[in-house]
DRENVO-69400 format. One record per residue (C-alpha): residue in three letters; x, z negated, y negated; residue number from 1. Coordinates in pm, 1 decimal, decimal comma, padded with zeros to 6 digits. Each point is the difference from the previous one (the first is absolute). Layout:
# residues N
ALA:X:Z:Y:NUM
...
//
This chain:
# residues 261
MET:-03744,8:04472,1:09787,4:1
ASP:-00215,3:-00341,5:00117,1:2
ILE:-00344,7:00163,1:00110,6:3
ALA:-00182,0:-00282,8:-00178,1:4
LEU:00176,3:00102,0:-00353,4:5
GLN:-00084,3:00366,3:00065,5:6
GLN:-00343,6:-00047,5:00046,1:7
ILE:-00040,9:-00158,0:-00347,4:8
ILE:00220,2:00275,4:-00152,0:9
GLU:-00284,8:00227,3:00146,1:10
THR:-00272,9:-00204,0:-00077,1:11
VAL:00178,8:-00049,0:-00388,6:12
TYR:-00027,7:00398,7:00003,4:13
GLU:-00339,5:00038,8:00100,6:14
ALA:-00071,0:-00291,8:-00305,7:15
GLY:00172,9:00237,6:-00212,5:16
ALA:-00234,0:00329,0:00090,5:17
VAL:-00266,9:-00208,1:-00049,3:18
ILE:00131,8:-00085,4:-00355,4:19
MET:00092,1:00352,5:-00108,0:20
HIS:-00276,5:00148,5:00090,0:21
TYR:-00193,0:-00200,4:-00267,1:22
PHE:00312,2:00115,2:-00226,4:23
ARG:-00113,6:00099,7:-00314,7:24
SER:-00335,0:00077,8:00139,3:25
VAL:-00295,6:00096,4:-00248,8:26
HIS:-00204,4:-00196,5:00258,9:27
LEU:00181,4:-00370,0:-00039,2:28
GLN:-00203,0:-00298,9:-00054,4:29
VAL:00166,3:-00285,5:-00146,0:30
GLU:-00130,9:-00352,7:00007,1:31
GLN:00046,4:-00314,2:-00177,9:32
LYS:00151,2:-00314,4:00175,7:33
LYS:-00123,4:-00367,8:-00064,5:34
ASP:00331,5:-00010,3:-00190,3:35
GLU:-00045,5:00329,3:-00189,0:36
SER:00257,4:00216,9:00214,3:37
PRO:-00081,8:00318,4:00108,7:38
LEU:-00148,4:00068,2:00375,6:39
THR:-00030,0:00393,8:00161,1:40
ILE:-00096,5:00145,9:00288,5:41
ALA:00305,6:00055,5:00086,9:42
ASP:00147,2:-00367,2:-00011,1:43
ARG:-00288,7:-00085,7:00201,4:44
GLU:00039,7:00295,4:00303,6:45
ALA:00369,5:-00121,6:-00014,6:46
ASN:-00074,4:-00333,2:00048,7:47
SER:-00194,6:00051,5:00273,1:48
ILE:00208,7:00253,3:00176,7:49
LEU:00302,0:-00279,0:-00084,1:50
THR:-00149,4:-00342,4:00135,8:51
HIS:-00191,4:00122,3:00325,1:52
MET:00346,7:00129,4:00098,8:53
LEU:00190,1:-00247,9:-00037,4:54
GLU:-00227,9:-00275,7:00142,4:55
ARG:-00050,3:00213,8:00243,5:56
TYR:00345,6:00048,5:00151,9:57
SER:00238,7:-00298,8:-00131,2:58
GLY:-00295,6:-00309,4:00042,9:59
HIS:00134,8:-00135,6:-00346,2:60
PRO:-00284,0:-00045,1:-00226,1:61
VAL:-00005,7:00222,8:-00363,3:62
VAL:-00006,6:-00092,1:-00356,1:63
SER:-00094,4:00275,8:-00201,8:64
GLU:-00069,1:00035,1:-00411,2:65
GLU:-00326,8:00179,8:00141,0:66
ASN:-00067,5:-00275,1:00227,3:67
ALA:-00217,6:-00337,3:-00023,0:68
MET:00290,4:-00292,3:-00089,1:69
LEU:00050,6:-00243,1:00293,8:70
PRO:00018,8:-00332,4:-00055,0:71
TYR:00300,9:-00096,1:-00077,9:72
GLU:-00046,3:-00297,4:00266,7:73
GLU:-00007,0:00255,2:00271,2:74
ARG:00248,2:00219,7:-00139,1:75
CYS:00259,1:-00279,3:-00020,1:76
ARG:-00005,6:-00016,5:00382,3:77
TRP:00081,8:00353,1:00043,6:78
HIS:00421,5:00076,4:00142,1:79
LYS:-00121,1:00382,2:-00048,2:80
PHE:-00188,1:00192,1:-00170,2:81
TRP:-00058,1:00350,5:-00200,2:82
LEU:00020,1:00021,9:-00355,6:83
VAL:-00213,9:00354,6:-00126,2:84
ASP:-00047,9:00145,9:-00259,6:85
PRO:-00149,5:00371,6:00076,5:86
LEU:00067,4:00165,6:-00346,1:87
ASP:00201,6:-00161,5:-00274,4:88
GLY:-00005,1:00089,9:-00295,0:89
THR:-00380,6:00150,1:-00023,9:90
LYS:00013,8:-00012,2:-00425,6:91
SER:00262,4:00307,5:00064,2:92
PHE:-00227,8:00186,0:00295,8:93
ILE:-00261,9:-00006,5:-00193,7:94
ARG:00146,8:00105,5:-00312,0:95
GLY:00160,5:00292,0:00205,4:96
GLU:00384,7:-00071,1:00056,5:97
GLU:00207,7:-00049,0:00288,7:98
THR:00147,7:-00306,8:00016,6:99
PHE:-00291,3:-00192,8:00268,1:100
THR:00148,7:-00155,4:00299,0:101
VAL:-00123,3:-00143,1:00306,2:102
ASN:00124,7:-00299,9:00127,3:103
VAL:00071,7:-00184,5:00310,2:104
ALA:00202,8:-00300,7:00082,7:105
LEU:00031,3:-00247,8:00274,1:106
ILE:00051,2:-00384,8:-00148,0:107
LYS:00212,6:-00216,0:00301,1:108
GLY:-00073,0:-00375,7:-00165,8:109
GLN:00025,4:00055,0:-00365,9:110
LEU:00216,9:00261,6:-00011,6:111
PRO:00003,5:00413,4:00041,0:112
VAL:00093,1:00146,9:00351,9:113
MET:-00112,6:00354,2:-00042,6:114
GLY:-00082,3:00189,0:-00269,9:115
LEU:-00191,9:00390,6:-00021,0:116
LEU:-00014,8:00151,7:-00386,1:117
TYR:-00139,1:00315,3:00000,7:118
ALA:-00070,4:00291,1:-00257,1:119
PRO:-00280,8:00235,9:00111,6:120
ALA:00047,3:00176,4:-00291,3:121
TYR:00370,8:00097,0:00060,0:122
ASP:-00002,4:-00023,2:00361,8:123
THR:00222,5:-00237,0:00075,4:124
LEU:00075,4:-00350,4:00176,1:125
TYR:00173,4:-00284,3:-00035,1:126
TYR:00104,9:-00266,1:00248,2:127
ALA:00161,4:-00301,6:00144,5:128
VAL:-00040,5:-00218,9:00292,4:129
GLN:00265,9:-00334,1:-00068,3:130
GLY:00335,9:00052,0:00147,4:131
GLN:-00039,4:00398,1:00093,3:132
GLY:00094,5:00162,2:-00363,5:133
ALA:-00245,7:00154,9:-00248,3:134
PHE:-00098,2:00359,5:-00033,0:135
ARG:-00180,3:00280,7:-00158,9:136
VAL:-00219,8:00267,4:00195,5:137
GLN:-00081,7:00312,6:-00246,3:138
GLN:-00251,1:00257,9:00129,9:139
ARG:-00003,6:-00138,9:00378,0:140
GLY:00342,4:00089,6:00023,0:141
GLN:00258,9:-00233,8:00144,7:142
ALA:00096,7:-00358,7:-00116,5:143
GLN:00210,8:-00036,3:-00233,3:144
PRO:00210,9:-00353,0:00000,9:145
LEU:00012,5:-00138,6:-00382,2:146
LYS:00309,2:-00060,1:-00062,8:147
ARG:00130,2:-00246,8:-00321,4:148
PRO:00209,5:00185,1:-00220,6:149
PRO:00255,7:-00133,7:-00240,7:150
MET:-00111,3:-00186,0:-00292,7:151
PRO:00054,8:00293,3:-00293,6:152
PRO:00102,5:-00116,1:-00341,4:153
TYR:-00309,6:00027,2:-00177,6:154
LEU:-00348,4:-00074,4:00174,7:155
THR:-00333,7:00141,0:00010,0:156
ALA:-00255,8:-00274,1:-00037,3:157
LEU:-00385,2:00044,9:00093,1:158
ILE:-00274,5:-00133,5:-00174,3:159
SER:-00420,9:-00010,5:00088,0:160
LYS:-00124,3:00316,4:-00129,6:161
SER:-00329,2:-00234,9:-00030,9:162
HIS:00120,8:-00383,0:-00136,2:163
ARG:00276,5:00111,8:-00175,6:164
GLY:00118,6:-00275,1:-00238,8:165
ASN:00306,7:-00133,7:-00210,5:166
GLN:00012,7:-00279,7:00265,0:167
ASP:00149,0:00239,1:00281,2:168
LYS:00240,2:00134,5:-00228,0:169
GLU:00082,1:-00338,4:-00123,0:170
LEU:00112,4:-00080,1:00375,3:171
LEU:00268,5:00259,3:-00009,4:172
ARG:00173,7:-00116,8:-00299,8:173
GLY:00385,1:00004,4:00060,2:174
LEU:00018,6:00281,1:00293,3:175
PRO:00103,8:00353,2:-00069,2:176
VAL:-00358,5:00193,3:00030,1:177
LYS:00026,1:00317,8:-00111,7:178
HIS:-00307,9:00132,8:00061,1:179
PHE:-00352,4:-00122,6:-00002,9:180
VAL:-00284,9:00148,6:00220,0:181
PRO:-00371,0:-00054,1:00014,6:182
LEU:-00160,0:-00034,6:00291,0:183
SER:-00293,7:-00023,3:00211,0:184
SER:-00023,5:-00169,7:00347,1:185
ALA:00193,4:-00152,6:00266,7:186
LEU:00169,8:00360,9:-00021,7:187
LYS:00233,2:-00184,8:-00287,3:188
PHE:00148,2:-00211,6:00323,3:189
ALA:00085,0:00339,7:00197,8:190
ARG:00164,0:00137,3:-00305,3:191
VAL:00251,3:-00333,8:00047,6:192
ALA:-00012,3:00011,7:00350,7:193
GLU:00120,5:00387,0:-00007,6:194
GLY:00286,9:-00080,7:-00289,1:195
LYS:-00170,6:00230,1:-00297,7:196
ALA:-00080,5:-00337,8:-00181,0:197
HIS:00193,4:-00317,7:00059,1:198
ILE:-00215,6:-00237,6:-00122,1:199
TYR:-00395,2:-00082,1:-00061,2:200
VAL:-00155,8:-00311,7:-00210,2:201
ARG:-00309,0:-00181,3:-00006,7:202
THR:-00115,5:-00272,6:-00205,7:203
GLY:-00343,3:00039,2:00041,5:204
PRO:-00225,0:-00095,7:00349,3:205
THR:-00036,2:00251,2:00327,6:206
MET:-00177,6:-00096,6:00236,0:207
GLU:00275,0:-00017,5:00391,0:208
TRP:-00181,0:00299,6:00152,9:209
ASP:00190,5:00209,1:-00311,1:210
THR:00315,9:-00090,9:00023,6:211
ALA:00062,4:-00099,5:00343,9:212
ALA:00094,0:00307,3:00184,6:213
GLY:00204,6:00097,8:-00256,2:214
GLN:00176,8:-00275,2:00050,8:215
ALA:00098,8:00037,3:00410,0:216
ILE:00108,6:00367,3:-00135,8:217
VAL:00212,3:-00123,0:-00299,4:218
GLU:00125,2:-00294,3:00192,9:219
GLU:00100,5:00181,6:00334,9:220
VAL:00247,1:00232,2:-00258,1:221
GLY:00150,6:-00327,8:-00154,3:222
GLY:-00174,5:-00053,5:-00294,3:223
VAL:-00219,7:-00307,0:-00088,0:224
VAL:-00307,2:-00117,1:-00144,6:225
LEU:-00063,7:-00333,8:-00145,7:226
ASP:-00220,1:-00186,3:-00204,1:227
LEU:00064,7:-00087,5:-00369,0:228
GLN:00148,2:-00296,4:00159,5:229
GLY:00221,5:00155,7:00231,4:230
ASN:-00075,2:-00089,3:00303,6:231
PRO:-00112,9:00308,4:00241,1:232
LEU:-00393,6:00116,8:-00098,9:233
ILE:-00202,4:-00133,9:00323,7:234
TYR:-00356,7:00043,7:00133,5:235
ASN:-00313,5:-00182,8:00171,5:236
LYS:-00024,1:-00203,7:-00358,6:237
LYS:-00346,6:-00161,0:-00049,8:238
GLU:-00081,2:00204,2:-00310,6:239
MET:00194,8:00389,9:00131,2:240
ARG:00119,0:00014,9:-00268,5:241
ASN:00375,2:00048,5:-00227,7:242
ASP:00051,4:-00134,2:-00238,6:243
GLY:00300,0:00211,4:-00128,0:244
PHE:00276,9:00151,8:00196,6:245
VAL:00339,3:00215,8:-00026,7:246
CYS:00063,1:00273,3:00238,7:247
LYS:00379,0:00110,3:-00012,3:248
LEU:00236,3:00222,4:00205,6:249
TYR:00290,2:-00225,6:-00053,3:250
PRO:-00045,8:-00349,1:00071,7:251
GLU:00309,0:-00095,3:-00227,1:252
LEU:-00174,7:00141,5:-00326,6:253
GLN:-00145,1:-00332,5:-00202,9:254
THR:-00300,4:00058,3:-00235,7:255
TYR:-00053,4:-00160,2:-00350,3:256
SER:-00158,2:-00373,4:00062,2:257
PRO:-00084,4:-00196,2:-00340,9:258
ALA:00212,0:-00284,6:00214,2:259
LYS:00248,9:00158,7:00031,7:260
LYS:00096,2:00011,8:-00373,7:261
//
């Protein structure tokens, strides 16, 4: 394994250990950010571990959910940068649910070329490097390659647990979806990449650090992550916001659009 990747993996594990220290703790303190989303000491400490290592080792700038946003006039000149969500699914973390993740992605141009998703409560890591495959590591064991299985006759679709709505399901009209499963955090991308689900749709807004790592992993398995106009989801936009997307394990699946009537 590449030394740089191994260093990043060890740092992601370190951030996860800090998060687990505060998981279900009676001493967990919760603040409110300006956008009224929650922030905990676990977010802060994991962020410090990740951003310090990435900046020191790689020399590339880091954009994290928990850091001040740099002006687009500066960001637009970057060729490579790291995109980090130190604790994705903070609300589920606070509720004591296990589906939160640590997200780290390397963006080159406007596309993710490396992605790591770590689910600390399950001690399961997913990672991918462009052109080198996608892998799952459970309980720090051997890396197992993720392979896309043949398309089944019936599909399992994932929807956001925190932002469920009929609009998301509307995109799936006409597809043979048998199960709709609500799930929190970027773990939904991992479930698609490992074939436990086949499609994940989101009509509501997300931020770039919510999707980049998962997109890198899904794409390396052979899936796609597209915006609602059918174009690849891109990064380092002026607002760093996604307006909606479809994550598909099988690119040939056609989601519904009113324009297709």
